[in-house]
C-alpha positions as CSV (number, residue, x, y, z in Angstrom):
1,M,-9.4,25.4,34.8
2,A,-5.8,25.8,33.6
3,H,-5.4,27.5,30.4
4,H,-3.2,25.2,27.6
5,D,-1.9,26.8,24.9
6,H,-0.8,24.4,21.7
7,T,0.2,26.7,19.2
8,I,3.8,25.7,18.4
9,D,6.2,28.1,17.2
10,S,8.2,27.7,13.9
11,H,11.1,27.0,15.8
12,D,9.6,24.1,17.4
13,A,7.9,22.6,14.4
14,E,11.3,22.4,12.8
15,A,13.1,20.7,15.2
16,H,10.4,17.9,15.2
17,G,10.3,17.8,11.5
18,D,6.8,19.4,11.0
19,N,7.7,22.0,8.9
20,L,10.4,22.6,5.9
21,G,12.6,25.1,6.2
22,T,13.5,27.7,3.5
23,K,17.2,26.1,3.0
24,E,15.5,22.8,2.6
25,I,12.9,23.6,0.4
26,W,15.8,25.0,-2.0
27,K,17.5,22.3,-1.6
28,V,15.0,19.9,-3.1
29,F,14.5,22.4,-5.7
30,F,17.6,22.3,-6.8
31,I,18.0,18.5,-6.7
32,L,14.6,18.5,-8.9
33,L,16.1,20.9,-11.5
34,F,19.2,19.3,-11.9
35,L,17.7,15.9,-12.5
36,T,15.4,17.4,-15.0
37,A,18.0,19.3,-16.6
38,I,20.0,15.8,-16.8
39,E,17.0,14.3,-18.5
40,F,16.6,17.0,-21.1
41,L,20.4,17.2,-21.7
42,V,20.0,13.1,-22.3
43,A,16.8,13.4,-24.4
44,L,17.7,16.6,-26.2
45,G,21.8,16.4,-26.4
46,F,22.8,12.7,-26.6
47,V,19.7,11.4,-28.2
48,H,18.4,14.0,-30.5
49,H,20.9,15.9,-31.4
50,W,24.4,14.5,-31.5
51,G,23.0,10.9,-31.8
52,I,25.6,9.7,-28.9
53,V,22.9,7.5,-27.2
54,Q,20.8,4.9,-29.0
55,K,16.9,4.8,-28.3
56,G,16.5,1.9,-26.5
57,I,15.6,-0.4,-22.9
58,A,18.4,1.1,-21.3
59,L,17.7,4.9,-22.1
60,N,13.9,3.6,-20.6
61,V,15.5,2.3,-18.0
62,F,17.3,5.4,-17.5
63,Y,14.3,8.1,-17.7
64,I,12.2,5.8,-15.3
65,V,15.0,5.6,-12.7
66,L,15.2,9.3,-12.7
67,T,11.5,9.6,-12.6
68,L,11.1,7.7,-9.5
69,I,14.0,9.8,-7.9
70,K,12.2,12.9,-8.6
71,A,9.0,11.6,-7.4
72,Y,10.4,10.4,-4.1
73,Y,11.5,13.4,-3.5
74,I,8.2,15.3,-4.7
75,V,6.2,13.0,-2.4
76,A,8.4,13.1,0.4
77,Y,8.8,16.3,0.8
78,F,6.2,18.3,-0.8
79,M,3.5,15.9,0.3
80,H,5.1,15.5,3.6
81,L,5.2,11.9,3.5
82,K,9.0,11.8,4.7
83,F,7.7,13.4,8.1
84,E,4.7,10.6,8.8
85,K,5.1,7.6,11.0
86,K,6.7,4.9,9.7
87,G,3.6,2.4,9.4
88,F,1.8,4.9,7.0
89,I,5.0,5.0,4.9
90,I,4.9,1.2,4.4
91,S,1.1,0.6,3.7
92,C,1.1,3.6,1.1
93,S,4.8,1.8,-0.4
94,I,3.0,-1.6,-0.3
95,V,-0.1,0.0,-2.0
96,F,2.6,1.7,-4.7
97,L,4.2,-1.6,-5.5
98,F,0.5,-3.3,-6.2
99,I,-0.1,-0.8,-8.6
100,I,3.0,-1.3,-10.5
101,Y,2.5,-4.9,-10.4
102,F,-0.7,-4.4,-12.0
103,I,0.3,-2.2,-14.5
104,V,3.5,-4.8,-15.7
105,L,0.7,-7.7,-15.6
106,M,-1.8,-5.3,-18.1
107,L,1.4,-4.7,-20.3
108,I,2.4,-8.7,-20.4
109,E,-1.4,-9.7,-20.8
110,G,-1.8,-6.5,-23.6
111,D,1.1,-7.6,-25.3
112,F,-0.1,-11.3,-25.2
113,L,-3.3,-10.5,-26.7
114,L,-1.9,-8.5,-29.3
115,G,-0.2,-11.3,-30.8
116,A,-2.8,-13.6,-30.0
117,M,-5.5,-11.4,-32.2
118,N,-3.2,-10.6,-34.9
119,H,-4.4,-13.9,-36.4
120,Q,-8.2,-12.4,-36.4
121,P,-9.5,-11.1,-39.1
122,V,-11.6,-8.5,-37.6
123,F,-8.3,-7.2,-35.8
124,P,-5.4,-6.9,-38.4
125,N,-2.3,-5.7,-37.0
126,K,-0.4,-3.6,-39.2
């Protein structure tokens, strides 16, 4: 019987995208660090300390977008989703969209119930 060696050295693994190199890890680290620094600068500097930016919907959308970008880098590189097959990525993305849909749906329903229960004496809205 022939002996087959199925080990892959690190050079072949990096060539096929199966392994993150040190440079790639540091690159993602500094991207995440930069995005986090922007969030802190806006939150502590522009909003809280200097008062240049007012709290509101636009600021919330800004934070959500930065958080989604950071979540992409974490899931793609550190959870290795970027190196998976396209079908698996699509199925995970569809599940993620359904979760977001249900969260939005629950927030809308909760807001409706808050207004509807305001007239009930058992649930006074203060």
